[in-house]
MOPAC internal coordinates of N, CA, C and O (Angstrom, degrees):
PM7 1SCF
backbone

  N    0.0000 0     0.00 0     0.00 0    0    0    0
  C    1.4369 1     0.00 0     0.00 0    1    0    0
  C    1.5243 1   107.78 1     0.00 0    2    1    0
  O    1.2310 1   120.69 1   -41.73 1    3    2    1
  N    1.3249 1   116.29 1   138.27 1    3    2    1
  C    1.4557 1   121.81 1  -179.27 1    5    3    2
  C    1.5212 1   109.80 1  -124.25 1    6    5    3
  O    1.2310 1   120.87 1   -34.03 1    7    6    5
  N    1.3053 1   115.94 1   145.97 1    7    6    5
  C    1.4582 1   121.96 1   175.44 1    9    7    6
  C    1.5150 1   107.69 1   -79.42 1   10    9    7
  O    1.2310 1   120.61 1   -53.55 1   11   10    9
  N    1.3253 1   116.44 1   126.45 1   11   10    9
  C    1.4606 1   119.52 1   179.66 1   13   11   10
  C    1.5258 1   111.95 1  -114.55 1   14   13   11
  O    1.2310 1   120.03 1   168.73 1   15   14   13
  N    1.3387 1   117.54 1   -11.27 1   15   14   13
  C    1.4616 1   120.40 1   179.50 1   17   15   14
  C    1.5257 1   109.67 1  -161.05 1   18   17   15
  O    1.2310 1   121.36 1   -22.33 1   19   18   17
  N    1.3249 1   115.00 1   157.67 1   19   18   17
  C    1.4467 1   122.48 1   175.39 1   21   19   18
  C    1.5195 1   107.86 1  -123.68 1   22   21   19
  O    1.2310 1   120.79 1   -44.91 1   23   22   21
  N    1.3158 1   116.10 1   135.09 1   23   22   21
  C    1.4587 1   120.15 1   174.06 1   25   23   22
  C    1.5174 1   106.44 1   -98.92 1   26   25   23
  O    1.2310 1   120.86 1   -60.58 1   27   26   25
  N    1.3155 1   115.96 1   119.42 1   27   26   25
  C    1.4607 1   119.71 1  -176.27 1   29   27   26
  C    1.5234 1   112.84 1  -110.89 1   30   29   27
  O    1.2310 1   120.06 1   172.29 1   31   30   29
  N    1.3096 1   117.50 1    -7.71 1   31   30   29
  C    1.4644 1   121.14 1   179.90 1   33   31   30
  C    1.5281 1   108.66 1   -88.05 1   34   33   31
  O    1.2310 1   120.68 1   -64.52 1   35   34   33
  N    1.3255 1   116.31 1   115.48 1   35   34   33
  C    1.4598 1   120.81 1  -175.32 1   37   35   34
  C    1.5226 1   112.58 1   -60.12 1   38   37   35
  O    1.2310 1   119.88 1   143.90 1   39   38   37
  N    1.3193 1   117.83 1   -36.10 1   39   38   37
  C    1.4615 1   119.44 1  -178.74 1   41   39   38
  C    1.5275 1   111.35 1   -66.05 1   42   41   39
  O    1.2310 1   120.02 1   144.64 1   43   42   41
  N    1.3192 1   117.57 1   -35.36 1   43   42   41
  C    1.4710 1   121.22 1   177.90 1   45   43   42
  C    1.5228 1   109.72 1   -68.06 1   46   45   43
  O    1.2310 1   120.29 1   137.34 1   47   46   45
  N    1.3158 1   117.04 1   -42.66 1   47   46   45
  C    1.4660 1   120.98 1   178.75 1   49   47   46
  C    1.5251 1   109.51 1   -61.87 1   50   49   47
  O    1.2310 1   120.10 1   136.24 1   51   50   49
  N    1.3290 1   117.41 1   -43.76 1   51   50   49
  C    1.4639 1   120.84 1   178.92 1   53   51   50
  C    1.5230 1   111.71 1   -61.59 1   54   53   51
  O    1.2310 1   120.11 1   140.00 1   55   54   53
  N    1.3349 1   117.39 1   -40.00 1   55   54   53
  C    1.4640 1   120.09 1   178.85 1   57   55   54
  C    1.5306 1   111.45 1   -65.30 1   58   57   55
  O    1.2310 1   120.39 1   140.18 1   59   58   57
  N    1.3292 1   116.87 1   -39.82 1   59   58   57
  C    1.4660 1   120.46 1   178.89 1   61   59   58
  C    1.5203 1   110.21 1   -65.23 1   62   61   59
  O    1.2310 1   120.21 1   134.21 1   63   62   61
  N    1.3259 1   117.21 1   -45.79 1   63   62   61
  C    1.4652 1   121.02 1   179.51 1   65   63   62
  C    1.5291 1   110.15 1   -61.47 1   66   65   63
  O    1.2310 1   120.44 1   136.57 1   67   66   65
  N    1.3281 1   116.76 1   -43.43 1   67   66   65
  C    1.4669 1   120.28 1   178.78 1   69   67   66
  C    1.5339 1   110.87 1   -63.74 1   70   69   67
  O    1.2310 1   119.90 1   137.38 1   71   70   69
  N    1.3210 1   117.80 1   -42.62 1   71   70   69
  C    1.4629 1   121.81 1  -179.84 1   73   71   70
  C    1.5329 1   111.47 1   -61.64 1   74   73   71
  O    1.2310 1   120.54 1   141.81 1   75   74   73
  N    1.3254 1   116.58 1   -38.19 1   75   74   73
  C    1.4637 1   121.00 1   179.65 1   77   75   74
  C    1.5211 1   112.60 1   -81.50 1   78   77   75
  O    1.2310 1   120.87 1  -178.77 1   79   78   77
  N    1.3406 1   115.95 1     1.23 1   79   78   77
  C    1.4607 1   122.56 1  -179.94 1   81   79   78
  C    1.5295 1   111.45 1    57.80 1   82   81   79
  O    1.2310 1   121.12 1  -139.08 1   83   82   81
  N    1.3219 1   115.47 1    40.92 1   83   82   81
  C    1.4548 1   122.35 1   177.18 1   85   83   82
  C    1.5231 1   108.69 1  -105.74 1   86   85   83
  O    1.2310 1   121.09 1   -15.28 1   87   86   85
  N    1.3163 1   115.51 1   164.72 1   87   86   85
  C    1.4574 1   119.73 1   174.13 1   89   87   86
  C    1.5104 1   108.41 1  -126.37 1   90   89   87
  O    1.2310 1   121.35 1   -37.83 1   91   90   89
  N    1.2984 1   115.02 1   142.17 1   91   90   89
  C    1.4547 1   120.23 1   177.63 1   93   91   90
  C    1.5200 1   108.36 1  -153.09 1   94   93   91
  O    1.2310 1   121.14 1   -53.87 1   95   94   93
  N    1.3170 1   115.42 1   126.13 1   95   94   93
  C    1.4519 1   120.75 1   176.49 1   97   95   94
  C    1.5229 1   106.73 1  -132.39 1   98   97   95
  O    1.2310 1   120.45 1   -65.26 1   99   98   97
  N    1.3063 1   116.74 1   114.74 1   99   98   97
  C    1.4583 1   121.19 1   178.46 1  101   99   98
  C    1.5224 1   108.97 1   -80.89 1  102  101   99
  O    1.2310 1   120.79 1   -37.13 1  103  102  101
  N    1.3197 1   116.10 1   142.87 1  103  102  101
  C    1.4565 1   119.94 1   176.14 1  105  103  102
  C    1.5198 1   110.39 1   -61.76 1  106  105  103
  O    1.2310 1   121.05 1   132.81 1  107  106  105
  N    1.3155 1   115.59 1   -47.19 1  107  106  105
  C    1.4585 1   121.75 1   175.23 1  109  107  106
  C    1.5191 1   108.04 1  -162.10 1  110  109  107
  O    1.2310 1   120.63 1   -21.43 1  111  110  109
  N    1.3055 1   116.40 1   158.57 1  111  110  109
  C    1.4529 1   120.82 1   179.11 1  113  111  110
  C    1.5223 1   109.94 1   -73.68 1  114  113  111
  O    1.2310 1   119.69 1   -33.79 1  115  114  113
  N    1.3285 1   118.20 1   146.21 1  115  114  113
  C    1.4648 1   119.43 1   176.33 1  117  115  114
  C    1.5192 1   109.91 1   -70.47 1  118  117  115
  O    1.2310 1   120.26 1   -26.28 1  119  118  117
  N    1.3208 1   117.12 1   153.72 1  119  118  117
  C    1.4667 1   118.98 1   175.58 1  121  119  118
  C    1.5289 1   109.86 1   -59.85 1  122  121  119
  O    1.2310 1   119.55 1   -39.57 1  123  122  121
  N    1.3196 1   118.47 1   140.43 1  123  122  121
  C    1.4663 1   120.80 1  -176.35 1  125  123  122
  C    1.5246 1   113.92 1   -56.20 1  126  125  123
  O    1.2310 1   119.65 1   142.59 1  127  126  125
  N    1.3210 1   118.27 1   -37.41 1  127  126  125
  C    1.4600 1   119.27 1  -177.21 1  129  127  126
  C    1.5282 1   111.06 1   -67.91 1  130  129  127
  O    1.2310 1   119.43 1   143.34 1  131  130  129
  N    1.3274 1   118.69 1   -36.66 1  131  130  129
  C    1.4634 1   120.72 1   179.83 1  133  131  130
  C    1.5264 1   110.13 1   -70.17 1  134  133  131
  O    1.2310 1   120.04 1   137.45 1  135  134  133
  N    1.3250 1   117.52 1   -42.55 1  135  134  133
  C    1.4616 1   120.55 1   178.67 1  137  135  134
  C    1.5213 1   110.57 1   -61.73 1  138  137  135
  O    1.2310 1   120.22 1   140.24 1  139  138  137
  N    1.3291 1   117.19 1   -39.76 1  139  138  137
  C    1.4581 1   121.18 1   179.53 1  141  139  138
  C    1.5243 1   110.79 1   -67.01 1  142  141  139
  O    1.2310 1   120.28 1   140.02 1  143  142  141
  N    1.3345 1   117.07 1   -39.98 1  143  142  141
  C    1.4606 1   120.98 1   178.47 1  145  143  142
  C    1.5291 1   110.75 1   -64.33 1  146  145  143
  O    1.2310 1   119.96 1   138.44 1  147  146  145
  N    1.3292 1   117.68 1   -41.56 1  147  146  145
  C    1.4577 1   120.58 1   178.08 1  149  147  146
  C    1.5174 1   111.00 1   -64.52 1  150  149  147
  O    1.2310 1   120.28 1   142.09 1  151  150  149
  N    1.3165 1   117.07 1   -37.91 1  151  150  149
  C    1.4584 1   121.07 1   177.41 1  153  151  150
  C    1.5174 1   110.70 1   -63.27 1  154  153  151
  O    1.2310 1   120.23 1   135.43 1  155  154  153
  N    1.3235 1   117.16 1   -44.57 1  155  154  153
  C    1.4614 1   120.34 1   178.69 1  157  155  154
  C    1.5228 1   111.31 1   -63.76 1  158  157  155
  O    1.2310 1   120.19 1   139.36 1  159  158  157
  N    1.3319 1   117.24 1   -40.64 1  159  158  157
  C    1.4611 1   120.22 1   179.33 1  161  159  158
  C    1.5209 1   110.31 1   -64.33 1  162  161  159
  O    1.2310 1   119.81 1   140.39 1  163  162  161
  N    1.3147 1   117.96 1   -39.61 1  163  162  161
  C    1.4609 1   121.19 1   179.17 1  165  163  162
  C    1.5242 1   110.35 1   -65.10 1  166  165  163
  O    1.2310 1   120.25 1   141.04 1  167  166  165
  N    1.3195 1   117.12 1   -38.96 1  167  166  165
  C    1.4611 1   120.65 1   179.27 1  169  167  166
  C    1.5196 1   111.57 1   -69.07 1  170  169  167
  O    1.2310 1   120.19 1   142.43 1  171  170  169
  N    1.3170 1   117.24 1   -37.57 1  171  170  169
  C    1.4600 1   120.43 1  -179.32 1  173  171  170
  C    1.5195 1   111.88 1   -66.68 1  174  173  171
  O    1.2310 1   120.04 1   143.64 1  175  174  173
  N    1.3272 1   117.53 1   -36.36 1  175  174  173
  C    1.4622 1   119.82 1  -177.61 1  177  175  174
  C    1.5264 1   111.89 1   -74.46 1  178  177  175
  O    1.2310 1   120.32 1   159.88 1  179  178  177
  N    1.3310 1   117.00 1   -20.12 1  179  178  177
  C    1.4643 1   119.61 1  -179.75 1  181  179  178
  C    1.5253 1   112.05 1  -107.26 1  182  181  179
  O    1.2310 1   119.83 1  -154.86 1  183  182  181
  N    1.3112 1   117.94 1    25.14 1  183  182  181
  C    1.4569 1   120.97 1  -177.79 1  185  183  182
  C    1.5286 1   112.09 1   -63.93 1  186  185  183
  O    1.2310 1   120.00 1   152.42 1  187  186  185
  N    1.3320 1   117.61 1   -27.58 1  187  186  185
  C    1.4567 1   119.20 1  -179.63 1  189  187  186
  C    1.5318 1   112.21 1   -67.15 1  190  189  187
  O    1.2310 1   120.17 1   165.41 1  191  190  189
  N    1.3175 1   117.29 1   -14.59 1  191  190  189
  C    1.4666 1   120.88 1   178.83 1  193  191  190
  C    1.5192 1   111.00 1   -62.10 1  194  193  191
  O    1.2310 1   120.22 1   144.19 1  195  194  193
  N    1.3328 1   117.18 1   -35.81 1  195  194  193
  C    1.4544 1   121.23 1  -175.89 1  197  195  194
  C    1.5099 1   113.64 1   -91.44 1  198  197  195
  O    1.2310 1   119.44 1   173.13 1  199  198  197
  N    1.3228 1   118.68 1    -6.87 1  199  198  197
  C    1.4561 1   119.44 1  -177.33 1  201  199  198
  C    1.5076 1   112.21 1   -91.18 1  202  201  199
  O    1.2310 1   120.10 1   180.00 1  203  202  201

């Protein structure tokens, strides 16, 4: 399985979770710099997808 998109708009994520009748409550949001670093690492490992 490969990641093909990221949803970054919280309201869209909330609507999807509500539509699927799921519940999710995060303890706290991750620091922006760590989330960005994880995103970059995920993109780097899947670089062969675009080649």
